[in-house]
N, C-alpha and C positions, 0 to 999 in steps of 0.2 A: 499161239497167240500171245502178244505182249501183255494183254489184259490178264491172262491166266498166270503168267510169270509174275506180274506185279502183285496179284492177290496171294500167290504162293509165297512170295518173299515176306509178306506180312504174317502168313500163317502156314507153316511148313506141313501142316496136316491137311491143308486144302488140296484135294485130289482132283484128277481129271474127271472122275466119276461125279464128284460134287459140282464141278464146273458144268458138266453136261446137264445135271439136274437143274442147275440154275438157269441154263439156257433153254431147258425143256427140249433137248435133243438126246438121242441115244448115245451111249459111250462109244459105240462103234462108228457112228457118223461123225462125232467130234474128233475121233482119232483120224479119220479120213481127211477131214477138213484141215486139221493141224499138220498133216503130212502133205497137204497139197493134192490129195487124190480125189477130192470132191469139191466142186465150186460152191461158194456161198452165193445164193440167189439174192436179188434185191429184196424179195419178200422176207427171206430169212435174215438178211442184214437189218431190216427195220425191226424185226422181232428181237434180234440181239441187242440193238440200240436201246429198245424199251426195257429189256431185262437188266442191262448193265447201267441204265440211267446215264447215258452219255450226255454231256452238255451239247449245245447246238453246234459249236465249232468242231468238237470231236466227232459228233455224229455225221456232220457234213464231210469231214475228212475220210471217215470210214466208208461212207457211201461211194465217194469218189474212187477209193481203192478197189471196192467191189466192182464198180463199173469198169475200171481199168483192167481188172483181171478177167471180167466177162468178155471184153473185147479180144483178149488173147485166146479165146476159145472159139472153135468152129464146130458146130454140131456136137457139142459136148467134148470135143478133143482139144488138146492144147495147141494153140497156134505157136509155132516155133519162130523166134526172131532169128534172122540170119546171123551167123557168127560175126559178120563184118559190120553189124549194127552196134553202135555204142549207146548205151543208156546213160544219159547225163543226169547227175544229181542237180538239185537246184543251185548249189554253189558253183558247180562246173558250168551250168548254163549261164549263170550271171556273168561269167568271164568272157563269154562270146555271144551275148544276147543282142548286141548292136547289129543292125541289119547287114552291115558290110561283111561280117564274118560268114554268115550262112550264104550270102550272095556269092562271095568269093569261092567258098567250098563247092557250091553248085556250079559255078563257072568252070572250076577245075575238072568237072565231069563232062564238059562239052567237047565236041570233036575239034573245035577251033581254038582251044585254050592255048595261051602262050605264057610261059614263066618269065614275064617281062613286066617290071613295075610300071613303066610309063603306059604300056598297053592296058594293064589291069586298071590303072587309074582312069584312063580315058573310057574304057568299057563300062565302068561302074559310075562314072561321073563324079569321082572324088579326087582329092589331091594326091600327088605322088607320095607325099609324106604320110598321108593316112593309109594309102595302099601298102606302103612298106611296113607301117606299124601293125596292120592287120596280119600280114604275112608272117612277120616276126613273132607275133603273139600266137598264131596258129601253130607255128613250129615249136614254140616253147611249151605249149599245152599238149603237144604230141598229136594234134589233130591233122597236121600237115607233116610231110616228110619230103626229102629230096631223093630222086633216083640217081643212078650212076652218072647220068648226063646232066645232073643239077636241076632237073625239072621238078616243079612242085607237084606233089601227089597227095590226094586225100588218104589218110590212114584208115578210115572207115568209109564204106559205101553209103552209109546213112547213120543219122543220129536221131535220138528221140528223148523226150522226158517222160516221166510218169504221166499217164493220161488223166486229165481232169483233176489234178492236184492243185488246190488254190495256191497261187504264187504271185507276188507283186512283180517279180522279174518277168515271168511269163506274160502277165497282163500287159506290161509295158511293151514287150516285144510284139504282142498282138496289135496293140494300138499303133505302133510304128508301121506295121504292115498295112493297116487300114489307112493311115495317113498318106502313105506312098500311093495307094490306089486313088485317093481323093485328088492328090496333086497331079497324077498322070492321066486321069480319065479324059480330060480335054486335050491333052498333048498327044496322046497315042491314037493313031487311026483306028476307027471302030472295027475294021476288018482284022486288026492285029490284037484285039483284046475283047473281053466279054464282061459286061456288068449287068446283072439281072437280079430281080428280087421277086419274092412271093409272100403274100400275106394270107395266112390261113388259120382256121380254128385248130386248137391242139388239145389232145388228150394227154394230160400230165403223166399218166401212168405209162405212156409209150415214148417218153423223151429219150430213154436209153436206146431204144430201137432206132430212133432217128439218128442219134449220134453214131451208132454202129454203121448205119447206111452211109453216112458222111465219110467215115473213115475208110470204108470199103471203096467209095468213089475216089478218094484221094489216092489210095493204093493203085487203083486201076489207071488213073491218069499218069502216075509215076511209071507204071509198067509200059504204058503206051508210048512214052517218049524214049525211043531207042537212043542210047548214048552215041552210037556211031553217026547219028544224023543231027544231033543237037548243036545249036550255035548261040542261043540266047538264054537268059535266065528270067523266069517269071515268078511272081507270087500268086499262089492260089489261095484266096481268102474266102472262107465260108462262115457267115455269121447266122446263128440260129438263136434269136433273142426275143423275149416277150415285149410286146408294146402295150399290153394291158396290165393292170395291177393284179398280181397273182394273189388269189385267195379272197378277193373282195366280192 
């Protein structure tokens, strides 16, 4: 843990045993946690936050990291990301956060994709200049490459960011996706899109379970769409947001 290293840098006599005592966990369990052999539960995370007196921002970040790690585990086992998945840092995501980048990369996975700038521009409803800029930037960032025939190909089959890590860049990208849905809801035939909502009472202790279900749903939708039969690019936006004032 970074917190252990920080404390040890200030006091070289600060041992892992002392750190375990501070957190009120066994030395063996702390060793497993630090080696990534045992997950930190949300209950344990809240206990650690209290013991280390994290401020609100640091506590929120730590909880998001724990939730992210929990998502990558299934029945106590580590969920393995495919080797062809690229984990983007916030800085890397910022470089390709405009909607056209991910739309074009998704389009490259369709069966009807053409490596032709005028076609790409028409398909995404953008100018040819913008389409050329997006392609050039994807090539420069190593997210696109060309095969022997000169066709554009995705370097990775999928990309992701750290789950639930607060980020202004990610928030702006999410808002852009919602904006697109608002603009297209009346334009697209109801048989070719779906917009629905549900208002329900919520147990705050089970929020992480709901998030896990949402992520599983998104994974299943992705698996359902066989690449050999795809022709279009859609956004799947799922919002789970409180409408009541929390804690009042």
